PDB file of N, CA, C and O in Angstrom, chain B, residues numbered from 101:
ATOM      1  N   MET B 101     104.792  81.870  49.344  1.00  0.00           N
ATOM      2  CA  MET B 101     106.171  81.757  48.883  1.00  0.00           C
ATOM      3  C   MET B 101     106.887  80.583  49.538  1.00  0.00           C
ATOM      4  O   MET B 101     107.807  80.015  48.949  1.00  0.00           O
ATOM      5  N   VAL B 102     106.484  80.218  50.729  1.00  0.00           N
ATOM      6  CA  VAL B 102     107.110  79.079  51.393  1.00  0.00           C
ATOM      7  C   VAL B 102     106.825  77.797  50.605  1.00  0.00           C
ATOM      8  O   VAL B 102     107.666  76.901  50.530  1.00  0.00           O
ATOM      9  N   LEU B 103     105.630  77.727  50.022  1.00  0.00           N
ATOM     10  CA  LEU B 103     105.265  76.553  49.232  1.00  0.00           C
ATOM     11  C   LEU B 103     106.193  76.389  48.034  1.00  0.00           C
ATOM     12  O   LEU B 103     106.655  75.282  47.758  1.00  0.00           O
ATOM     13  N   PHE B 104     106.471  77.479  47.320  1.00  0.00           N
ATOM     14  CA  PHE B 104     107.354  77.398  46.157  1.00  0.00           C
ATOM     15  C   PHE B 104     108.787  77.099  46.568  1.00  0.00           C
ATOM     16  O   PHE B 104     109.502  76.397  45.852  1.00  0.00           O
ATOM     17  N   LYS B 105     109.215  77.623  47.716  1.00  0.00           N
ATOM     18  CA  LYS B 105     110.555  77.311  48.218  1.00  0.00           C
ATOM     19  C   LYS B 105     110.673  75.825  48.507  1.00  0.00           C
ATOM     20  O   LYS B 105     111.685  75.200  48.191  1.00  0.00           O
ATOM     21  N   GLU B 106     109.637  75.265  49.108  1.00  0.00           N
ATOM     22  CA  GLU B 106     109.622  73.837  49.416  1.00  0.00           C
ATOM     23  C   GLU B 106     109.563  73.004  48.132  1.00  0.00           C
ATOM     24  O   GLU B 106     110.240  71.982  48.024  1.00  0.00           O
ATOM     25  N   LEU B 107     108.754  73.439  47.162  1.00  0.00           N
ATOM     26  CA  LEU B 107     108.559  72.681  45.930  1.00  0.00           C
ATOM     27  C   LEU B 107     109.819  72.665  45.079  1.00  0.00           C
ATOM     28  O   LEU B 107     110.179  71.618  44.540  1.00  0.00           O
ATOM     29  N   PHE B 108     110.493  73.792  44.946  1.00  0.00           N
ATOM     30  CA  PHE B 108     111.667  73.863  44.078  1.00  0.00           C
ATOM     31  C   PHE B 108     112.979  73.667  44.836  1.00  0.00           C
ATOM     32  O   PHE B 108     114.000  73.372  44.215  1.00  0.00           O
ATOM     33  N   GLY B 109     112.979  73.821  46.138  1.00  0.00           N
ATOM     34  CA  GLY B 109     114.219  73.830  46.899  1.00  0.00           C
ATOM     35  C   GLY B 109     114.637  72.494  47.465  1.00  0.00           C
ATOM     36  O   GLY B 109     115.829  72.242  47.642  1.00  0.00           O
ATOM     37  N   THR B 110     113.671  71.628  47.753  1.00  0.00           N
ATOM     38  CA  THR B 110     114.039  70.360  48.378  1.00  0.00           C
ATOM     39  C   THR B 110     113.942  69.228  47.365  1.00  0.00           C
ATOM     40  O   THR B 110     113.259  69.344  46.347  1.00  0.00           O
ATOM     41  N   PHE B 111     114.628  68.148  47.654  1.00  0.00           N
ATOM     42  CA  PHE B 111     114.619  66.992  46.764  1.00  0.00           C
ATOM     43  C   PHE B 111     113.227  66.381  46.679  1.00  0.00           C
ATOM     44  O   PHE B 111     112.779  65.998  45.598  1.00  0.00           O
ATOM     45  N   ALA B 112     112.541  66.288  47.817  1.00  0.00           N
ATOM     46  CA  ALA B 112     111.185  65.722  47.825  1.00  0.00           C
ATOM     47  C   ALA B 112     110.235  66.611  47.025  1.00  0.00           C
ATOM     48  O   ALA B 112     109.348  66.103  46.338  1.00  0.00           O
ATOM     49  N   GLY B 113     110.406  67.904  47.104  1.00  0.00           N
ATOM     50  CA  GLY B 113     109.574  68.816  46.332  1.00  0.00           C
ATOM     51  C   GLY B 113     109.815  68.682  44.843  1.00  0.00           C
ATOM     52  O   GLY B 113     108.874  68.727  44.051  1.00  0.00           O
ATOM     53  N   GLN B 114     111.068  68.520  44.459  1.00  0.00           N
ATOM     54  CA  GLN B 114     111.389  68.362  43.037  1.00  0.00           C
ATOM     55  C   GLN B 114     110.874  67.028  42.511  1.00  0.00           C
ATOM     56  O   GLN B 114     110.426  66.951  41.367  1.00  0.00           O
ATOM     57  N   LEU B 115     110.929  65.981  43.322  1.00  0.00           N
ATOM     58  CA  LEU B 115     110.350  64.703  42.917  1.00  0.00           C
ATOM     59  C   LEU B 115     108.842  64.827  42.756  1.00  0.00           C
ATOM     60  O   LEU B 115     108.272  64.277  41.813  1.00  0.00           O
ATOM     61  N   SER B 116     108.199  65.534  43.655  1.00  0.00           N
ATOM     62  CA  SER B 116     106.756  65.738  43.557  1.00  0.00           C
ATOM     63  C   SER B 116     106.409  66.487  42.279  1.00  0.00           C
ATOM     64  O   SER B 116     105.456  66.129  41.588  1.00  0.00           O
ATOM     65  N   LEU B 117     107.167  67.513  41.966  1.00  0.00           N
ATOM     66  CA  LEU B 117     106.942  68.278  40.744  1.00  0.00           C
ATOM     67  C   LEU B 117     107.131  67.403  39.514  1.00  0.00           C
ATOM     68  O   LEU B 117     106.356  67.490  38.562  1.00  0.00           O
ATOM     69  N   ALA B 118     108.154  66.564  39.530  1.00  0.00           N
ATOM     70  CA  ALA B 118     108.392  65.669  38.400  1.00  0.00           C
ATOM     71  C   ALA B 118     107.238  64.680  38.236  1.00  0.00           C
ATOM     72  O   ALA B 118     106.827  64.399  37.110  1.00  0.00           O
ATOM     73  N   VAL B 119     106.719  64.158  39.322  1.00  0.00           N
ATOM     74  CA  VAL B 119     105.603  63.212  39.252  1.00  0.00           C
ATOM     75  C   VAL B 119     104.355  63.903  38.725  1.00  0.00           C
ATOM     76  O   VAL B 119     103.638  63.338  37.899  1.00  0.00           O
ATOM     77  N   ILE B 120     104.087  65.113  39.189  1.00  0.00           N
ATOM     78  CA  ILE B 120     102.921  65.870  38.721  1.00  0.00           C
ATOM     79  C   ILE B 120     103.024  66.123  37.221  1.00  0.00           C
ATOM     80  O   ILE B 120     102.050  65.928  36.493  1.00  0.00           O
ATOM     81  N   LEU B 121     104.185  66.551  36.754  1.00  0.00           N
ATOM     82  CA  LEU B 121     104.361  66.812  35.324  1.00  0.00           C
ATOM     83  C   LEU B 121     104.254  65.525  34.508  1.00  0.00           C
ATOM     84  O   LEU B 121     103.696  65.536  33.411  1.00  0.00           O
ATOM     85  N   PHE B 122     104.780  64.425  35.029  1.00  0.00           N
ATOM     86  CA  PHE B 122     104.690  63.142  34.335  1.00  0.00           C
ATOM     87  C   PHE B 122     103.241  62.698  34.203  1.00  0.00           C
ATOM     88  O   PHE B 122     102.840  62.213  33.146  1.00  0.00           O
ATOM     89  N   ILE B 123     102.455  62.856  35.253  1.00  0.00           N
ATOM     90  CA  ILE B 123     101.057  62.437  35.221  1.00  0.00           C
ATOM     91  C   ILE B 123     100.258  63.303  34.250  1.00  0.00           C
ATOM     92  O   ILE B 123      99.402  62.791  33.529  1.00  0.00           O
ATOM     93  N   ILE B 124     100.527  64.605  34.223  1.00  0.00           N
ATOM     94  CA  ILE B 124      99.841  65.481  33.270  1.00  0.00           C
ATOM     95  C   ILE B 124     100.199  65.086  31.842  1.00  0.00           C
ATOM     96  O   ILE B 124      99.323  65.030  30.979  1.00  0.00           O
ATOM     97  N   GLY B 125     101.480  64.811  31.583  1.00  0.00           N
ATOM     98  CA  GLY B 125     101.908  64.383  30.259  1.00  0.00           C
ATOM     99  C   GLY B 125     101.280  63.055  29.862  1.00  0.00           C
ATOM    100  O   GLY B 125     100.880  62.877  28.712  1.00  0.00           O
ATOM    101  N   MET B 126     101.190  62.127  30.801  1.00  0.00           N
ATOM    102  CA  MET B 126     100.580  60.838  30.527  1.00  0.00           C
ATOM    103  C   MET B 126      99.094  61.004  30.210  1.00  0.00           C
ATOM    104  O   MET B 126      98.576  60.331  29.319  1.00  0.00           O
ATOM    105  N   ALA B 127      98.408  61.886  30.923  1.00  0.00           N
ATOM    106  CA  ALA B 127      96.990  62.123  30.670  1.00  0.00           C
ATOM    107  C   ALA B 127      96.786  62.688  29.269  1.00  0.00           C
ATOM    108  O   ALA B 127      95.870  62.270  28.560  1.00  0.00           O
ATOM    109  N   ILE B 128      97.629  63.629  28.866  1.00  0.00           N
ATOM    110  CA  ILE B 128      97.525  64.200  27.521  1.00  0.00           C
ATOM    111  C   ILE B 128      97.761  63.115  26.474  1.00  0.00           C
ATOM    112  O   ILE B 128      97.038  63.046  25.480  1.00  0.00           O
ATOM    113  N   PHE B 129      98.758  62.278  26.688  1.00  0.00           N
ATOM    114  CA  PHE B 129      99.061  61.197  25.752  1.00  0.00           C
ATOM    115  C   PHE B 129      97.875  60.248  25.606  1.00  0.00           C
ATOM    116  O   PHE B 129      97.499  59.894  24.488  1.00  0.00           O
ATOM    117  N   PHE B 130      97.284  59.833  26.727  1.00  0.00           N
ATOM    118  CA  PHE B 130      96.183  58.876  26.664  1.00  0.00           C
ATOM    119  C   PHE B 130      94.936  59.484  26.034  1.00  0.00           C
ATOM    120  O   PHE B 130      94.242  58.805  25.277  1.00  0.00           O
ATOM    121  N   VAL B 131      94.638  60.737  26.326  1.00  0.00           N
ATOM    122  CA  VAL B 131      93.476  61.384  25.710  1.00  0.00           C
ATOM    123  C   VAL B 131      93.654  61.435  24.202  1.00  0.00           C
ATOM    124  O   VAL B 131      92.725  61.121  23.458  1.00  0.00           O
ATOM    125  N   ARG B 132      94.835  61.828  23.743  1.00  0.00           N
ATOM    126  CA  ARG B 132      95.082  61.887  22.294  1.00  0.00           C
ATOM    127  C   ARG B 132      95.001  60.502  21.668  1.00  0.00           C
ATOM    128  O   ARG B 132      94.437  60.343  20.586  1.00  0.00           O
ATOM    129  N   MET B 133      95.562  59.493  22.344  1.00  0.00           N
ATOM    130  CA  MET B 133      95.539  58.143  21.804  1.00  0.00           C
ATOM    131  C   MET B 133      94.104  57.616  21.718  1.00  0.00           C
ATOM    132  O   MET B 133      93.724  57.029  20.705  1.00  0.00           O
ATOM    133  N   PHE B 134      93.307  57.818  22.768  1.00  0.00           N
ATOM    134  CA  PHE B 134      91.926  57.323  22.765  1.00  0.00           C
ATOM    135  C   PHE B 134      91.094  58.044  21.715  1.00  0.00           C
ATOM    136  O   PHE B 134      90.275  57.414  21.045  1.00  0.00           O
ATOM    137  N   LEU B 135      91.285  59.347  21.554  1.00  0.00           N
ATOM    138  CA  LEU B 135      90.525  60.083  20.540  1.00  0.00           C
ATOM    139  C   LEU B 135      90.888  59.595  19.137  1.00  0.00           C
ATOM    140  O   LEU B 135      90.024  59.488  18.267  1.00  0.00           O
ATOM    141  N   LYS B 136      92.166  59.304  18.927  1.00  0.00           N
ATOM    142  CA  LYS B 136      92.596  58.799  17.622  1.00  0.00           C
ATOM    143  C   LYS B 136      91.992  57.427  17.338  1.00  0.00           C
ATOM    144  O   LYS B 136      91.553  57.155  16.221  1.00  0.00           O
ATOM    145  N   LYS B 137      91.971  56.555  18.365  1.00  0.00           N
ATOM    146  CA  LYS B 137      91.410  55.217  18.187  1.00  0.00           C
ATOM    147  C   LYS B 137      89.900  55.275  17.968  1.00  0.00           C
ATOM    148  O   LYS B 137      89.365  54.499  17.176  1.00  0.00           O
ATOM    149  N   ILE B 138      89.211  56.174  18.650  1.00  0.00           N
ATOM    150  CA  ILE B 138      87.768  56.321  18.470  1.00  0.00           C
ATOM    151  C   ILE B 138      87.475  56.815  17.049  1.00  0.00           C
ATOM    152  O   ILE B 138      86.554  56.323  16.397  1.00  0.00           O
ATOM    153  N   ALA B 139      88.245  57.767  16.581  1.00  0.00           N
ATOM    154  CA  ALA B 139      88.025  58.305  15.227  1.00  0.00           C
ATOM    155  C   ALA B 139      88.326  57.246  14.175  1.00  0.00           C
ATOM    156  O   ALA B 139      87.649  57.200  13.149  1.00  0.00           O
ATOM    157  N   ALA B 140      89.309  56.405  14.397  1.00  0.00           N
ATOM    158  CA  ALA B 140      89.660  55.378  13.418  1.00  0.00           C
ATOM    159  C   ALA B 140      88.614  54.259  13.423  1.00  0.00           C
ATOM    160  O   ALA B 140      88.429  53.590  12.406  1.00  0.00           O
ATOM    161  N   GLY B 141      87.942  54.051  14.527  1.00  0.00           N
ATOM    162  CA  GLY B 141      86.950  52.990  14.614  1.00  0.00           C
ATOM    163  C   GLY B 141      85.638  53.321  13.926  1.00  0.00           C
ATOM    164  O   GLY B 141      84.869  52.420  13.592  1.00  0.00           O
ATOM    165  N   GLU B 142      85.379  54.578  13.715  1.00  0.00           N
ATOM    166  CA  GLU B 142      84.089  54.972  13.110  1.00  0.00           C
ATOM    167  C   GLU B 142      84.132  54.949  11.602  1.00  0.00           C
ATOM    168  O   GLU B 142      83.133  55.253  10.951  1.00  0.00           O
TER     169      GLU B 142
END
C-alpha cells in the first residue's frame, strides 16, 4: 500500500505514472502502425 500511496500521492509518482501510460500507448500505436504497413506491403 505504501507503493500506491507514493505512486498516486506525490508529484514524482504521478509523473512516473504518466510516463508509463504514455510509453504503453506509444507501443500500442507503433505495433498497430507497423502491422498496417506490413499488411499493405504484401
